[in-house]
Structure formats: C-alpha cells, structure tokens
C-alpha positions in Angstrom: -0.3 0.0 0.2 3.1 2.6 0.9 4.8 1.4 -2.1 1.8 2.3 -4.7 0.7 5.6 -3.0 4.7 6.6 -3.3 4.9 5.5 -7.0 1.7 7.2 -8.0 3.4 10.8 -6.0 6.4 10.5 -8.3 4.0 10.2 -11.5 2.1 13.3 -10.5 5.6 14.9 -9.9 7.4 14.1 -12.9 3.6 15.7 -15.1 3.7 18.7 -12.7 7.3 19.4 -12.4 10.9 18.3 -11.5 10.6 21.1 -8.4 7.7 19.0 -6.9 9.0 15.7 -8.1 12.4 17.0 -6.3 10.0 17.6 -4.0 8.0 14.5 -4.0 11.2 12.6 -3.3 12.6 15.0 -0.1 8.7 14.4 1.5 9.3 10.4 0.1 12.5 9.6 0.9 12.2 8.6 4.9 10.4 5.2 4.8 12.0 4.1 7.4 9.8 6.0 9.6 6.9 5.0 11.9 3.1 4.3 10.5 2.0 8.1 11.5 4.8 9.4 8.9 3.8 7.4 6.8 0.0 8.8 7.1 1.3 12.4 6.7 3.5 11.9 4.4 0.6 10.4 2.0 -1.1 13.2 2.7 1.1 15.3 1.7 1.4 13.5 -2.1 -1.7 13.6 -2.9 -1.6 17.2 -1.9 0.9 17.3 -4.3 -1.1 15.8 -7.0 -3.7 18.2 -6.2 -1.7 20.6 -6.8 -0.2 19.8 -9.5 -3.4 19.1 -11.3 -4.4 22.9 -10.9 -0.7 24.0 -12.5 -2.0 21.7 -15.5 -5.6 23.1 -16.3 -3.7 26.8 -15.5 -1.0 26.2 -18.4 -3.8 24.8 -21.0 -5.8 28.2 -20.5 -2.3 30.4 -20.9 -0.1 28.0 -23.9 -3.7 27.1 -25.6 -4.7 30.9 -26.6 -0.9 31.5 -27.6 -0.8 28.4 -29.6 -3.8 29.2 -31.6 -2.2 33.2 -32.1 0.8 32.1 -33.3 -0.6 29.6 -36.1 -3.1 32.5 -37.3 0.4 35.7 -37.6 1.5 31.9 -39.8 -1.2 31.6 -41.9 -2.1 34.9 -42.5 2.0 36.1 -43.5 2.0 32.9 -45.6 -1.7 33.6 -47.2 -0.2 38.0 -47.3 3.4 36.3 -49.7 1.8 34.8 -51.9 -0.4 37.8 -52.3 1.9 39.6 -53.2 3.6 37.3 -55.7 0.7 36.7 -58.0 -0.1 40.9 -57.9 3.6 42.1 -58.5 4.4 44.1 -62.2 7.3 45.3 -64.3 8.4 48.9 -63.2 8.9 50.4 -66.3 12.0 51.5 -67.7 13.3 54.7 -67.3 13.3 57.5 -69.6 16.6 59.1 -70.5 17.0 62.3 -72.9 18.5 61.1 -75.9 20.1 63.7 -78.9 23.4 62.2 -81.3 26.6 64.3 -80.6 26.8 68.3 -82.6 28.8 68.1 -85.4 30.3 71.6 -85.0 33.1 73.3 -87.2 35.6 75.1 -85.2 39.1 75.4 -85.4 42.0 73.8 -82.6 43.0 76.3 -80.3 45.7 76.0 -77.3 45.7 78.1 -73.7 47.5 79.4 -71.7 47.6 81.7 -68.6 49.7 85.5 -69.0 50.0 88.9 -67.2 49.4 92.3 -68.7 52.5 94.6 -69.0 51.9 98.1 -69.8 53.2 99.0 -73.1 54.8 101.8 -72.3 56.1 102.5 -68.0 58.6 105.4 -67.3 59.9 106.6 -64.4 59.2 110.8 -63.5 62.0 111.8 -62.2 63.9 115.5 -62.0 66.1 116.7 -64.8 67.3 119.6 -62.7 67.5 121.0 -59.3 65.5 123.1 -57.1 62.3 123.2 -54.5 59.3 121.8 -55.5 56.5 123.8 -56.0 54.2 123.2 -57.5 51.3 119.7 -58.5 49.0 119.4 -60.9 47.8 115.9 -60.3 46.1 113.7 -58.2 47.6 109.8 -56.8 45.8 107.1 -60.0 44.5 109.5 -61.8 44.7 108.7 -65.8 47.0 111.8 -66.8 46.8 112.6 -70.3 49.8 113.6 -73.0 51.0 116.9 -72.2 49.9 117.3 -69.2 51.8 119.8 -66.5 52.4 117.8 -63.0 55.0 118.7 -61.0 56.4 122.5 -61.2 60.6 123.1 -59.8 61.2 126.5 -58.9 62.4 128.0 -61.7 63.7 131.1 -60.7 67.7 130.2 -60.5 66.9 128.9 -63.6 65.0 131.8 -65.3 68.5 134.2 -63.9 70.8 132.3 -65.7 68.7 133.0 -68.4 69.2 136.4 -68.0 73.0 136.6 -67.2 73.1 134.5 -71.0 71.3 137.2 -73.1 74.0 139.5 -71.5 76.2 137.9 -72.7 74.7 138.5 -76.3 74.6 142.0 -75.6 77.7 141.9 -75.3 79.6 139.5 -77.3 76.8 141.7 -80.1 78.7 145.3 -79.6 82.8 143.6 -79.6 81.0 141.7 -83.3 80.3 145.3 -84.4 83.4 146.9 -83.5 85.4 145.2 -84.6 83.4 144.8 -88.2 83.2 147.9 -88.2 87.5 148.4 -87.8 88.6 145.2 -90.1 86.5 147.3 -93.1 88.6 150.9 -91.9 91.8 148.6 -91.9 91.1 147.0 -95.4 90.0 150.4 -96.9 93.6 151.4 -95.4 95.4 148.7 -97.0 94.1 149.7 -100.4 95.9 153.5 -100.6 98.5 152.4 -98.9 98.4 154.4 -95.7 97.4 150.4 -93.6 99.2 146.9 -93.7 98.0 143.7 -94.2 98.8 142.8 -90.1 96.0 145.4 -89.5 93.5 143.6 -91.2 94.5 140.7 -90.3 94.3 141.8 -86.3 90.8 143.1 -86.7 89.8 140.3 -88.7 91.2 138.3 -85.5 88.8 140.2 -83.8 85.7 139.7 -85.5 86.2 135.7 -85.4 86.8 136.3 -81.7 82.8 138.5 -81.6 81.7 136.6 -83.3 82.2 132.9 -81.5 80.9 135.4 -78.5 77.9 136.2 -79.3 77.4 131.8 -80.8 78.7 130.9 -76.7 76.0 133.6 -75.7 72.9 132.1 -78.3 73.9 128.4 -76.9 74.0 129.6 -73.0 70.7 131.1 -73.7 69.6 128.2 -74.8 70.9 126.2 -71.8 69.1 128.0 -68.8 65.7 128.1 -70.9 66.5 124.4 -71.7 66.6 124.4 -67.8 63.3 126.5 -67.3 61.4 124.5 -69.7 62.8 121.1 -66.9 60.9 122.6 -63.8 57.6 122.3 -65.7 57.6 118.0 -66.0 54.5 117.0 -68.2 53.0 113.2 -68.5 55.3 111.8 -72.0 51.9 110.0 -73.4 48.7 109.0 -71.4 48.2 106.3 -69.0 47.2 106.3 -65.1 49.6 107.8 -62.7 50.8 106.7 -59.9 51.4 107.9 -56.1 53.5 110.9 -55.5 56.8 110.8 -53.8 58.2 114.2 -53.2 55.5 116.8 -51.6 55.4 120.9 -51.7 58.7 122.3 -50.6 60.4 119.4 -51.7 63.9 119.8 -52.0 65.0 117.3 -55.9 67.6 116.8 -56.9 68.3 116.5 -60.9 70.7 116.0 -63.4 69.8 116.4 -67.0 72.7 113.3 -67.9 71.8 111.1 -64.7 76.0 111.8 -63.9 74.6 111.6 -60.7 71.2 110.9 -58.1 67.8 111.8 -59.2 64.7 112.3 -57.4 62.5 109.6 -57.8 58.9 111.6 -58.3 56.0 109.4 -59.0 56.0 105.9 -61.9 53.4 106.4 -64.8 51.8 103.4 -67.6 49.5 103.5 -70.5 46.9 101.2 -70.7 45.4 101.8 -74.2 46.2 98.9 -75.6 48.5 96.5 -73.3 50.4 94.3 -73.6 49.6 90.0 -72.4 52.3 87.9 -71.5 52.3 84.6 -71.4 54.7 81.5 -72.2 54.3 78.8 -74.3 55.6 74.7 -74.1 58.0 73.7 -76.6 55.6 71.4 -77.6 53.0 74.2 -76.9 55.5 76.2 -79.5 56.2 73.7 -82.2 52.3 72.8 -82.6 51.8 76.5 -83.1 54.0 77.0 -84.8 54.2 74.6 -88.2 50.6 76.3 -87.5 51.6 79.4 -88.2 53.9 78.5 -91.2 52.0 76.3 -93.2 48.8 79.3 -92.5 49.7 82.6 -92.1 48.0 85.3 -91.3 45.4 86.4 -89.0 44.5 83.2 -88.1 48.4 83.0 -86.5 47.1 85.9 -84.3 43.7 85.4 -83.4 44.2 85.5 -79.6 40.9 85.6 -77.2 40.6 86.2 -73.6 38.9 85.6 -70.2 40.1 87.7 -66.9 39.9 85.6 -64.0 36.2 86.0 -62.8 35.1 85.2 -66.7 33.3 82.7 -67.2 33.7 83.7 -71.2 36.0 84.6 -74.1 35.0 87.8 -74.8 37.7 90.1 -74.9 40.1 89.3 -78.8 43.4 90.3 -78.5 46.3 90.1 -81.3 49.8 87.6 -81.4 52.8 90.3 -82.5 55.6 88.7 -81.0 57.5 85.8 -80.0 61.0 85.7 -78.3 63.7 84.5 -80.4 65.1 81.8 -78.2 63.9 78.9 -75.4 64.7 79.7 -71.4 67.1 76.4 -71.2 65.7 76.5 -67.5 61.7 76.5 -67.7 62.0 74.8 -71.2 59.7 78.2 -72.5 59.2 80.8 -74.3 58.2 84.1 -74.0 55.2 85.1 -76.0 53.5 88.7 -76.4 49.5 89.5 -78.0 48.1 93.8 -77.7 45.2 93.8 -76.3 42.8 96.8 -76.9 42.0 98.6 -73.7 40.1 101.5 -74.7 37.5 101.3 -71.4 41.0 100.9 -69.2 39.2 98.2 -67.8 42.5 96.3 -67.6 45.4 97.0 -64.9 49.4 96.4 -65.7 50.4 92.9 -63.7 46.8 91.4 -64.1 46.5 87.5 -64.5 44.2 86.6 -68.1 43.0 83.1 -70.2 44.3 83.3 -72.5 43.7 81.6 -75.8 45.7 80.8 -78.9 43.8 79.5 -82.4 46.8 77.0 -84.2 44.7 75.0 -86.6 41.8 76.3 -89.2 38.3 75.0 -87.9 37.2 71.5 -88.8 34.6 69.2 -88.1 34.2 68.5 -84.6 31.8 66.6 -82.4 30.6 67.9 -79.3 28.5 67.3 -76.4 27.7 69.0 -72.9 29.7 69.3 -70.5 27.4 67.0 -68.1 27.3 63.8 -70.5 30.5 63.5 -70.0 31.5 61.4 -66.7 34.4 60.1 -65.0 35.7 57.1 -64.3 38.5 56.0 -62.8 41.2 58.0 -65.2 38.5 57.3 -68.5 35.7 60.0 -69.1 33.4 58.0 -70.4 29.9 58.3 -71.8 26.7 56.1 -72.2 25.7 56.0 -75.2 21.8 54.2 -75.9 22.1 50.9 -78.0 18.8 49.7 -81.2 17.6 48.1 -78.4 17.6 51.2 -75.8 20.4 49.3 -73.6 22.4 51.5 -72.2 26.1 51.2 -73.1 28.9 53.6 -71.9 31.4 54.6 -73.9 35.0 55.3 -73.9 35.9 59.1 -74.5 39.3 61.9 -75.1 37.8 65.0 -75.0 39.0 68.3 -75.7 38.3 71.9 -74.2 34.9 74.0 -73.7 33.0 75.5 -76.8 30.3 76.9 -76.5 28.9 75.8 -74.0 30.0 72.6 -75.4 33.1 69.3 -74.6 35.1 69.3 -77.6 35.0 65.0 -78.4 38.3 64.0 -80.2 37.3 60.6 -80.3 35.2 57.4 -79.5 32.7 58.7 -81.1 30.6 58.9 -83.6 28.0 61.2 -85.2 24.6 58.3 -85.6 25.8 58.0 -81.6 22.6 58.8 -79.0 24.2 60.2 -76.4 22.4 60.0 -72.9 22.1 64.4 -72.0 19.7 63.9 -69.1 18.4 61.1 -67.1 22.1 59.6 -66.6 21.2 58.9 -62.1 18.7 56.6 -64.6 21.9 55.2 -66.9 23.0 51.9 -66.0 24.5 50.3 -67.9 23.4 46.4 -69.1 20.3 48.1 -68.7 17.5 49.2 -70.2 16.5 53.0 -71.1 13.3 54.9 -72.2 15.2 56.8 -74.2 13.5 60.5 -75.7 14.6 62.3 -78.1 15.8 66.2 -77.5 18.5 68.3 -79.1 22.4 69.6 -78.2 22.2 73.8 -78.5 25.3 75.2 -79.4 25.8 78.7 -77.3 28.2 80.5 -79.7 28.4 83.5 -77.1 30.1 81.8 -73.8 33.0 80.2 -76.6 34.0 84.9 -76.5 34.2 84.7 -80.1 31.0 84.5 -81.4 
C-alpha cells in the first residue's frame, strides 16, 4: 500500500514539473519512519497531486490561446506573401533624353595663363634740381600727354637765362665794333696807308666776337632748357602712380643722369596693353607648324578671359614671340597686344588666353554634363537600338560654346544620353526620348 502511493506521487511529480518531483522525493525519502510519518507523507502526496493538476489546467488556458494566435499569424503571413507574388507587376524602364553628338566646325586652340603689362612705363625723375613748388595731379588719376604734373622753382634758371642774354648783347656789340674796324683796316690797306698785319688783327677780333655771340646764344638755350625742365609734363597718356615727393621737397636732378636723381612718380600706359605668357616647347612646335602653313590673322588671333569671367569675350593680336627658349624652364616668351579703350585692364593682372593654331574642322561635341569620369578615363553613356545603356570611352578636348569637344570615341550616329544619367546604369534598359544639343556662341567668346 505504501509503495503504490509513492508511485502515484512520483508520476504526478513528473507531470507537474521537476521541482515538485524533487520536493516529492524529499517528502518520501525516508521510508523507514513510523506509521504516523507514513500517514503524514501520504497526505502530503495527495496535496501535491491536487496542486499539480491545478497548475496543469492553468498552463492549458494560457498556452492554448497563444498557440492559436501564433498559428493565425503564420497563416496570414504565408497568405500575404503568396498574394504579393501574384500581384507583382514589372517596373517600366526609366526615361532618359538622348541626342546625336553636335557636329560643328571649330578651330583648334591652345590655352595659356598670361599677365598684363604696360606698353609704355616711365619713372618720372627731375632733370634739374631745386625746390618743388607745385603739384597738378591726384594719385592714380588718368593723365594725358602734355599735362603739367610738377613745377620746380624756375627762378635760379631764369637768372641764368638773364645772364646769358646779357652776354649775348655784349658779344653782339663787340662783333659790331670788330666788323667796323676790319672794314677801315681793309680800306687803309687799299690806299697804302695801312698794313696787312692790321687787317689780320681786325679780322681775328671779328671772329672772336662772333664766337662770343655763339657762346652766349648757347647759354641762353641751356638756360631756357633748364626752365622748361622745371615744368614736368606727362610724356604719354596713362595712369599715374602715387607721388613720392611733396610740396617744398628739395629735388635732385641731372639731365645727363650722372648723379642720383629724385624719383617723383611712375606713369604707365593702358590702351593698348600687353598680355605676356609663356609657351611650352611642345605647344610652340604645334603653333609654329600651323603658323608656317597658315599665315594670316588666324595664326595671330587670341581670345582672353579674366579671372572672374567664364567666357572669352576679349580679343587681341599675337605680335611677338621671343627668339630663343629659356633653357631653365623649357618655355618661350610670347606677347599679345590687347585693346583697352575702357581702361579696365591694368598691368599685373592675370588672364587666360587662347591661341588659335589650326583652322576650323568638323568636330563632335556633347554637353559637359554628359561626360562622366570613370577612374582614369572619361565615359559617355549611349543607348543601343534595343534600349540598352552602353558606356563609350572617349577622349575629350576643351569647352567650346558651352559644350565639351569629343576628340575620339563617338560616331556621328551615336545616341548620347544628355539628361537622366542617374537612371542610366550600364546594361539596363531605358526609355529614350529625343532631345537637342545647342551651341552657345556667346559663351565661346567669339560669337
């Protein structure tokens, strides 16, 4: 009877969970106790059995609805996936704009970086010394040829002129006396009352008097020249620099520049103006070959763009190429003359210059945005006859009329994607729409 009770309790413990079974083992571990202990143990086993049954019913109420909900979710998900696959539709190909490359005749040019310099530049220095008494310009203003700029006190040179004038009158008087005495001596000699020695003496005095007249006249011209140099004028039209002297300054001057002279200011011409730049040896060879083959305006034409300009709107003429390459840099100096009627260009300013080296020839061009850089090469996306995107490696040139020159890699009949490149993945299908490539003559700087 005791063993059957213990067997039922152990079975119930296994159904209710291990902790209860362990508790049951401890409750029935000692089977060698008294009868009262056996009865007590039997009562405890019955209690454990009823508790395990109650917990089993509770778990059934909890686990049952959860299992049903999980099954429902799995069924709904499976049904949705099957329905989505059945309802999926193909995505239409992306729409892009395509056009054939623009074919236009353009000439070949080489670009350089140049710097403006004045055609004429002079340092204004005094040729006579004295006190500066007048200033007739403002720093940085435009002055014209002959405008009065400085005045040095002319009074010392006016005194010198007066002295030379007086010497001229004295010499003239002596010459008149010597001339009269010579005439009388010649008359006495003819009447045998005079000698030949007297005639020779009077003739010598006449020559000396004439020399004194010439010397006095030279001193007068010298004094007049000093007075003229007291008034310093602009030798040509241009922009004057800052004055380096002030009213009352003592000026050191020398016409022969044999002694240090005072620098007064500087003056530069502005119209026209030079643009100096250097050609590399390879560019010079290309330029020389084309120039030898095509003489005339084409070989000398240049277009110019300033640092803040995107268009080459200014024009000039290449009028000088040096006679030797610089051995240290491997370049040769060249110079263009640029009209500057509005005086906007100033010496020292930098500019980009293009030199035409070849006559116009048919050239393919595409928008610059249609050219993409793929690692070390340029690519243009084209569309095949079946709508497939095909990349085409190209060699590019400079920008002309807002378009990029294509030197090789494209054919006139290729359909180039000019809009919608973000959708043009190589190998995918696209929906090409016809577009037009336009040449902007204004941005090319030559019309």
